N, C-alpha and C positions, 0 to 999 in steps of 0.2 A: 557252339561257342565261337567258331570262326565267323559266323554271321554277325555276332555282337561286336567283334573287334573294330570293324570300320566305324560303327556308331560311337564307340568309346573314343576312338582316335579323333573323330570329328568334334566331339564335345571338348576334348582336351585342347585340340588345335584351335577351337573357337574361343577360348578364354583370352581376354585382354589382360595384359600384365598390369598389375597395380603400380602406380607411380612410386619412384624411390625418393623423390625430392620433397615429400610432405614433411613439414616441420614437426618436431616433437610436441606432443600434447602437454599443455601446462598443467600443473598440479593444483588441486583444491587446497586452500589454506585452512588451517584449524588453529585459530588464535588461542594462546594460553591466557586464561583469566582467573584461574583458581587462586593464585597468590594475591592478585590485585583485589579480588572480591571476597577474600577469605573471611573478612569481618561480617559479611552477610550471614554466614553460617555459625557465628559465634554467639552462643546463648547469653553471654555476659553483655552483649550489645543491646539486650532488651527487645529483641525481635521475636515475633511469634507468628509463624505461618498459619496457625489455626484461626487467626483473626481475619485472614484474607477471605473475601467473598468470591462468589463464582464470577461476577463481573467486578473488576477491580475498582471501578468508580463508585460502587455502592459502599466501599470501605470508608468513604468520607462522611457518610451518614447525613447527606443533604438531599431531601426529596426534590427540591427545586433543580438541583444539578442532575439527578437521575432522570427527571422529566425532560430536561433539555436534551440530554444525550439520547434518550429514547426517540424524541422527535427528530433529531438529526439523523439517526440510523434508519428512520422510517422514510424521511422525505428528501434526503440529500441527493443532489444530482450525481455526485461522484460515485456513490454506492450503487445507484441505479445503472450507471455506465458499467461498473464492475460486474454487476449481475448479468447485464447484457452480454459482456465478453465471455462470461461463464456459459451462457446458453449457446454462444457460437462455438465454444470448445466442445460442448456436449454433442453438437451436430457434426463436428469434425471427427470425433470418435466414431460416430455412427457411419459416416461416409467411409472412413478407413476400413471398417469392418465389412461394409457392403462391397468395397472394391476388391476385397480378398475372396469374395464368394463368386458364384457363377453369375456371369453377366447375361442379361436378357435384352434383346432388341427386336422390336416388331416394326416392320415396314410394310406399307401398302402404297401402290402406285397404279395409275391408269394413264397410259400414254397413247395418244393418237398420232400415227406416223404414216408418212407417204414415202415409198421407196422409188428411187430414180430408175427409169428404164435403162439408162446407160451406166448404171452402177455395178456393184459386185454381183447382184442377183439378176439373172435374165428374166424376161417375161415368161410366164404370167406373174411371177412373184414381183419382178421389177415393174414399176409403174402402178402397183396396187397400193391401196390405202387400207390400213387396218388399225385396230385398237388392241393394245397389249395390256393385260391386267396381271399384276403380280401382288401376292401377299406372302411375306416370308417372316419366319421367326428364326433369329440368330442366337446361338448360345456359345459362350466361350468361357474357358476356365484356365487360369494360369497355375501351373504346378510350381509351388513356392519352394523350390529345391534349396535355395540359398538363404531363405529367411527374410527376403525383402518385405513381403507383406506383413509378416509378424513384427518386423522392426518398425514399420510405419504405423501399425496399430499401437505398439508400445509408445511410440513418439506422440501420437495423438492423445493417448491416456495420460502421459506425463504433462503434456500441455494443458489438458483439462485440470489436472491436479494443480498446476501452476496458476491457472485462472481462479481456482477455488482459494488458494492461498493468497493470491493478489486481492481477491474480494475481502478476505479476512484482514489483510493488511490495511486496506482502505478503511475498513470498519474500525480497527484499532487506532489508526491515525486520526480519523474523524473524532472518535471519542476523546482522545488525548487533546486534540485541538479545542474541543468544546470545554473540557475541564480546565485547561490552561487559561483560556480566555475568561472563563467564569471566575477563577481566582485572581487573575490580573484585574478584572473589572471590579471585583469585590474589594481588592486592595485600594483601587482608586476611589471608590465610593466612601470607604471608611476613612481614608486620609483626607478626602474632601470635607467630610463632617468635622474631623479634628482640626482641619485648617480654618474652618469657620469659627470654632471656639477660640483658636489661637488669635485670629484677627480681632475678635471681640476683646480679648485680653490686651492686645496691643493698642486698641482704640482707647480703652480706659487709661492705659499708661500715657498715651499721647495727650489725652485731656488733662491729666494731672501735670504733665511737663509743661503744657501750654499755660495752664493756670499759674504755675510758678514763674514762668517767663513773663507773663503779663504783670505779675506783682513785682517783677524785678529781682526775684530771688535766684534765678539761674540765668546763665548765658544762652545764646541761641543754639549752641552746639547740641545740647540734649534734645531740643525740639527738632533739630534737623535729623538727628539719629532716629528719633521716634517716627518721623515722617518716612524715613527710608525703610523702616520695618514694615509700615503699612503698605508701601509700594511693593515690597517683596511679597507680602501676603497677597496682594491683589494679583501679582504676576503668577504666584503659585496657584491661586484659586482658578485663574483662567486656564492655566496649563492642565490642571487636573480635570476641570470641566470638559475641556476638549478631549482628553484621553477617555473620560467616561462615555462621551458620545461616540467616539471612534470604536471603542470596545463594544458598545451596544450594537452598532451597525455590523461589526464583525460577527458577533454572536448571532444576529439575525440572519446573516448570510450562511453561517455554519448550519443552522437549523432549517435551511431551505426557504427562508422568507425574504421579503424585500425591505428596504429602508423605511417605507411608510408604516410597516407593522412593527418596527423596532421598539416604538414607544410602549407597546403592549407587553414587552418582556418584563418578567419580574426582576426587581433589584436583587442582585446576588448577595449571599451571606458569607461573611468571613469566619463565622463561628463553627467551622467544620472540625470534626475530630481528626487528629493526625493519624493516618493509617500506620499500622505496624509494618515493618519491613519483613520480607519472607525470611524465615529462620534458616532456610537452606535453599540452595539452587540445584536443580537437577544437572547432571553432567552435560546433558545435551540441550541445555536451555537455549544456546545460540541457534542450534538447528531448528528449534521449535518456533523461533520468530517467524511470523507468516511471510514477511518479505524475503527473509533468507531461505525459507523452505520453498517459496515460489521460484527463486533463482536456481536452487538445487534441482528442482523438477525440470526447469528449462535446460540445465546442463545435461541431464539425462535424456531429454527429448532431442537435443542436438546430437548427442552420441548415437541415439537410435537412428536418426536420419542419415548420419554418416555411415552407419552400418548398412542402411538400405542402399546408399550410393555405391558402396563397395560390392554389394550383391549384383549390381548391374554389370560388373566386369566378367561375370560368368554366364555361360549359355543358359537359356531357359526355354521351356516348352509350353506352348499354349495348345489346349484342345478346343477345337472349333467344330460346330455342327450347325447346319442350316436345313430347315425344312420349310416348304412353302407350296404355293399354288401358282401356276403360270399358264396363261392361255391367250390366244388371239381372238377367241370367241367367248364373250362374257357369259353366254348361257351355259358353257361347258366348264366354268370355273371350278365348281365343286365336284367334278367327276374324277374318278381315280386316275385317269390318264393325264390329268393336269398336275399331278403331284410331282414335285422336284425336291431333291435332297442332296446334301453333301456332308461329309464328315472327314476329319483328318487333323493331324498335328501341324503346328507351325513352330519351327525352331528359330529362336532368336540367338544370333551369333554376334557378339559385340567386338569382334576382332578388328573391324574396319572403322570403328568410331572411338578409338581409344583416347584421342585428344579431347573429344567432347566429354567423355566420361571422367577423364582426369580433371578437367576444369570444374565439372559439377562436384566431384569429390573434394577438390581443393576449396570450393565455396563452403561445403558442409563442414570441413575441418576448421575453416576460418570462423564460421558461426559458432562452432564448439569453443574455440579459443576465446571468442568475444563473450560467450556465456560464462566461461570460467572466470574471466577477468571481472565481469560484473558481479559474480558471486563473491570473489575474493575481496573486491572493494567493499561490498555491502557487509560482509561478515566482519571485516576489520573495523568498519564504521560502527557496527552494532556493539562490538566489544568496547570501542572507545566511548560510545554513548553511555553504556552501563557504568564504566569506570568513572566517567566524568560526572554522571548524575550522583553516584555514591559519594564522590569527593565533595560535590557541592552540598549534599545533605550533611556530611560530617562538618564542613565549614560552617554551615548555617546553625547547626546545633551549638557550636561553640559561640557563635555570634549571639544567638538567642540567650544563652546563659549570661554573657557579658551585658547584653541589653537589659535583661531583668535586673541585674545588679545596679546598672546605671539608673534605671527607672526608680528603684527603691531609694537610692540615694537622693535623687531630685525630689521625690515625694517627702522624704524626711526634711530636706532643706526648706521646702514650702511650708511644712507643718511648723517648723521653728520660726520662720518668717511671720507666719500668721500669729503665733503666740507672742512674739516680740512686738508685733503691731498692737495687739490687744492691751499690752501693758505699757505702751508708749515708747518702747525702745527702738522701734523701726517704723519707717514711713510706709503708707499704703503702696508706694511705688516699688518698694523692696518685695512686698508680698506678690504684686502683679508680675514682677520679673521672675520670681520663683515659680509662679503658676505657669508662666509662658514656657519655662524650662521643662516642666512636667509634660505639658502638651506637646512640645517638640520631641521629647523622648517617647511619648506614646505613638506619635506618627512613625518614628523609627521602628517601634515594636510592631506596628501594623504592617509595615513594609517587610520586615523580616519574617513575620508569621505567614504572610502571603507567599513569600519566596520559599519557605519551607514546604508549603502545600504544593506549589508549582514544581518544586524539585521532586516530590513524591510522584507527581504525574509523569515527569520526565523519566524517572526510574522505571515505573511500571511499563511505560511505552518502550523503553530500551530493553526490558526483559521479555518483551513479546506480548504485553497485555494479558489477555485471558489465557494465552498459551502456557503461562507459567503454572496455571492451576491444573493443567491436564497431565494425567499420568502418561509416561512414555509407553509407546506401543510395545507389546510383548514380543 
């Protein structure tokens, strides 16, 4: 027992004191969303989670959209880069595990050397020339008393999980970008077609007004007003045509293609079914979002690396062994007398480099604080996105109802104008103006319908995409 006391004293004395000036660790935020999103779990809202598909975008019932998203997920450079980062993380885990095991190192050397006669060794050794051959195998193993290697392995595992979640986040973001672009493009194409019909109606009205002006039945003002309508139609058509081209190019880039192949993309459809909202949200839906989950794993990895840095403040012991062959005569290399070996412990005492260790630990704690800040920022933004998307959906539902009422009223007005024209109580110009009002309302309806679809895309993305369909881990 007395023989052990000096060793125990040496270990205790060799410990470096942990710094006392480390700032307090920040806390992870957990936003409250139950009250804000309570309507999502209200059956009276007409929502039904049973209608949700495994992949949220298939809920729109459009084969062309499904095909575009499948192409994007297969060929997009961003997803390929995310998969490459995941492979790097896999190898990092492998290296961390290998570093915790026995280290092997094999060395072989052949040295031709001439010794000075006036040097340390007198003749006949001095002044001679010889060839020294060495073959050695070195083994070392670190006794992980304070859990440093375990912490580094856990850190690598958490970073690998973060890379997996980041890849899923890229996948969900890409799918949402394709779906949003698809419906924005479909909106523009549908409004472009309606704008063409509206222009034709205005041209007929302009022709009637011009005829009346030529006959001296009207002043120039109605003709000027009709010309202004056609100018506005032309400006609207050019603007919509540009948007259609720009969205086509954007879609081409999203699916991993170039502008020259954009023309081959199919024209999108606006006649998608409106997906049902989830009837309920799991309590941990925010944590399931892949970008939030990735940052949580990075927080845990930062904590593990800080724990590994703290372990460096305590003494540690390496076991080392060397076995090899050494000879000045190459012909005797494999004889028993050429055998050389050594074995023994190597004690690491950190007491004399406390400042360096403190600086490294301070860096790790700063990394942890930065990871927590990134996590808190992202989870608050995720909660805001979900609340904002649902608020937009609610607003658009009310607007859609009002728009349907306005469209019905303008259609009734047009029907009355056509009937009055047939019995001679109204002019053809009155019927054309009523028809133009209907076409204008239909353009508004197209825009609101597209906005409703895009709001659904935003909500699914805010809720974590496919993550909302997964059951929580037991």
